[in-house]
C-alpha positions in Angstrom: 132.5 76.5 108.7 129.3 76.2 110.6 126.5 78.0 108.8 123.4 76.9 110.8 123.3 77.6 114.6 120.8 76.9 117.3 118.7 80.0 116.6 118.5 79.0 112.9 117.3 75.5 113.9 114.5 77.1 115.8 113.7 79.3 112.7 113.7 76.2 110.5 111.3 74.6 113.0 109.1 77.5 112.2 109.2 76.7 108.5 108.7 72.9 109.1 105.6 73.5 111.3 104.3 76.0 108.7 104.7 73.4 106.0 102.9 70.8 108.1 100.1 73.3 108.5 99.8 73.6 104.7 99.7 69.8 104.4 96.9 69.6 106.9 95.0 72.3 105.0 95.4 70.4 101.7 94.1 67.2 103.5 91.0 69.1 104.7 91.9 69.5 108.4 91.5 73.3 108.4 91.2 73.8 112.2 94.4 71.9 113.0 96.1 73.8 110.2 95.2 77.0 112.0 96.6 75.8 115.3 99.9 74.8 113.7 100.4 78.4 112.4 100.1 79.5 116.0 102.7 76.9 117.0 105.0 78.3 114.2 104.5 81.8 115.6 105.8 80.6 119.0 108.9 79.3 117.3 109.2 82.6 115.4 109.1 84.4 118.7 111.6 82.1 120.4 114.3 82.3 117.7 115.0 85.9 118.7 115.3 84.9 122.3 117.7 82.1 121.5 119.7 84.4 119.3 120.1 86.9 122.2 120.9 84.1 124.8 123.6 82.5 122.5 124.8 85.9 121.2 124.5 84.6 117.7 122.8 87.4 115.8 124.0 87.8 112.2 122.8 88.8 108.7 122.3 85.2 107.6 119.9 84.5 110.5 118.0 87.7 109.8 117.5 86.8 106.2 116.5 83.2 107.1 114.0 84.6 109.6 112.5 86.8 106.9 112.1 83.9 104.5 110.6 81.7 107.3 108.1 84.4 108.2 107.0 84.7 104.6 106.3 81.0 104.5 104.5 80.9 107.8 102.4 84.1 107.5 101.8 84.3 103.7 102.3 80.9 102.0 100.7 78.7 104.7 97.6 80.9 105.3 97.0 80.9 101.6 96.6 77.1 101.7 94.3 77.4 104.8 92.1 80.1 103.2 91.8 78.1 100.0 90.8 74.9 101.9 88.3 76.9 104.0 86.5 78.3 100.9 86.8 75.2 98.8 83.8 72.8 98.8 83.9 69.3 97.4 81.9 69.2 94.2 81.3 72.9 94.5 81.7 73.6 90.9 83.8 76.1 88.9 82.6 79.2 90.7 83.5 77.8 94.1 86.9 76.7 92.9 87.5 80.1 91.4 86.5 82.0 94.6 88.6 79.6 96.8 91.6 80.2 94.5 91.3 84.0 94.5 90.8 84.1 98.3 93.8 81.9 98.8 95.9 84.3 96.7 95.1 87.2 99.0 97.6 86.5 101.8 100.2 85.3 99.4 100.1 88.2 96.9 99.8 91.0 99.5 102.4 89.3 101.7 104.8 89.2 98.7 104.2 92.8 97.8 104.6 93.9 101.5 107.9 92.0 101.8 109.3 93.5 98.6 108.1 97.0 99.5 109.6 96.9 103.0 112.9 95.5 101.8 113.5 97.7 98.8 112.4 100.9 100.3 113.5 100.2 103.8 110.2 100.9 105.5 111.2 101.1 109.1 109.8 103.7 111.5 111.1 103.5 115.1 108.9 101.4 117.5 106.2 100.8 114.9 105.3 98.6 112.0 103.8 100.4 109.0 100.9 98.6 107.5 99.3 95.5 109.1 102.2 93.1 110.1 102.0 89.8 108.3 101.6 87.8 111.6 98.6 90.0 112.5 97.1 89.6 109.0 97.6 85.8 109.3 96.0 85.7 112.7 93.0 87.7 111.5 92.4 85.3 108.6 92.8 82.2 110.7 90.7 83.4 113.6 87.9 84.4 111.2 88.1 81.0 109.7 87.9 79.6 113.3 84.9 81.7 114.0 83.3 80.2 110.9 83.8 76.7 112.2 82.5 77.8 115.6 79.4 79.6 114.4 78.2 76.5 112.7 77.1 75.3 116.1 74.7 78.2 116.5 73.2 78.7 113.0 71.7 76.3 110.4 74.2 74.8 108.1 72.6 76.3 105.0 73.6 79.8 106.2 77.3 79.0 106.5 78.1 79.8 102.9 76.7 83.3 103.4 79.2 83.7 106.3 82.0 82.8 103.9 80.8 85.2 101.3 80.7 88.0 103.9 84.4 87.2 104.6 85.5 87.9 101.0 85.6 91.8 101.3 87.0 91.4 104.9 89.9 89.3 103.7 90.6 91.6 100.8 90.6 94.6 103.3 93.0 92.7 105.6 95.3 92.0 102.7 95.2 95.5 101.3 96.1 96.9 104.8 99.4 95.1 104.6 100.4 97.8 102.1 99.1 100.8 104.1 101.3 103.1 106.2 99.1 102.9 109.3 101.3 102.7 112.4 101.0 99.4 114.4 102.7 99.0 117.7 106.0 97.2 117.6 108.0 95.7 120.5 111.3 96.5 118.8 113.1 99.2 120.7 110.1 100.1 122.8 109.7 100.5 126.6 106.3 99.4 127.6 104.2 101.8 129.7 101.7 100.7 132.3 98.8 100.6 129.9 100.6 98.4 127.4 101.9 96.1 130.2 98.3 95.7 131.4 97.1 94.8 127.9 99.9 92.3 127.4 99.3 90.6 130.7 95.6 90.4 130.1 96.3 89.0 126.6 98.5 86.2 128.0 95.9 85.3 130.6 93.2 85.1 128.0 95.3 83.0 125.7 96.1 80.5 128.5 92.4 80.3 129.5 91.1 79.9 126.0 93.9 77.4 125.2 92.8 75.3 128.1 89.2 75.6 127.1 90.1 74.5 123.5 92.1 71.5 124.8 89.2 70.4 127.0 86.3 71.0 124.6 87.8 70.6 121.2 86.1 73.9 120.2 88.2 76.8 118.7 87.9 79.1 121.7 91.6 79.9 121.2 91.0 81.2 117.7 88.1 83.3 119.0 90.4 84.8 121.6 93.0 85.6 119.0 90.4 87.4 116.9 89.4 89.5 120.0 93.0 90.3 120.8 93.8 91.3 117.2 90.9 93.7 117.2 92.2 95.2 120.5 95.7 95.4 119.0 94.4 97.2 115.9 91.9 99.6 117.5 92.7 100.1 121.2 96.5 100.0 121.5 96.8 103.4 119.7 95.3 104.8 122.9 98.4 103.6 124.7 101.0 105.3 122.6 103.4 107.4 124.5 103.6 111.2 123.8 106.0 111.8 121.0 105.9 108.3 119.7 104.7 109.5 116.3 106.9 112.6 116.0 108.1 112.8 112.4 105.6 110.1 111.3 103.8 112.3 108.7 107.0 113.5 107.2 108.4 110.0 107.0 105.4 108.6 105.3 105.2 111.5 102.8 108.9 111.0 102.0 108.5 107.2 101.5 105.4 107.6 99.3 107.3 110.1 97.2 110.3 107.7 96.9 108.0 104.8 95.8 106.2 107.0 93.3 109.5 108.2 91.8 110.8 104.6 91.5 107.5 103.5 89.8 107.9 106.0 87.0 108.8 104.6 83.6 112.6 104.8 83.0 113.6 106.5 79.8 
């Protein structure tokens, strides 16, 4: 009996790259750790393509993909965030802050995964709450901006940038648990506006990736931060009419279901 197929090998590659990212973060190479999470995302994207091409979609693969996503977008970013905030010989307070901030993507990612699986949070053509990949990209790109901004401001001001990120990171984590609709590619036909945004995003990623390769500066992470902001705040302008029909009723019903389940059992 063959349990692991080609698509699953790609998924496991996602996990392996994510683990390598965590190792680099532990060793202090935060920037390269950020890039490896992006590489893991590419493999995450490709495993679905491989599954369709080989016609090997099954429940085992879906569950494996969910676990791999949790590692890549919750566990690995936790190590990267911790390494970013941690300062050698920074004392107890710095260690405590780094530990707490590293817990943000991990804890909220765990809760989101459990919520969506137990209560079957699945609205057609949308993710409800910030998707874990988007949350991870926000965290990593803001970390990249912190490394980039050090070229333009005195070094003594860098800690203040990190402190400013604390509420931002908590807000990003908390939004994992919201019911705000985020555009999903599953089951969606892309209109002209969305096709334009996607084409522009790919071009910007290629250009910024080349710039990063040539200069060694994190332009790619800056580009991803810009694109995540566009995805969050501008793509709602591109929703088709009727996309959110039944959304309010669905969210109300799910909140009621969760509230009922959270009541103490007699």
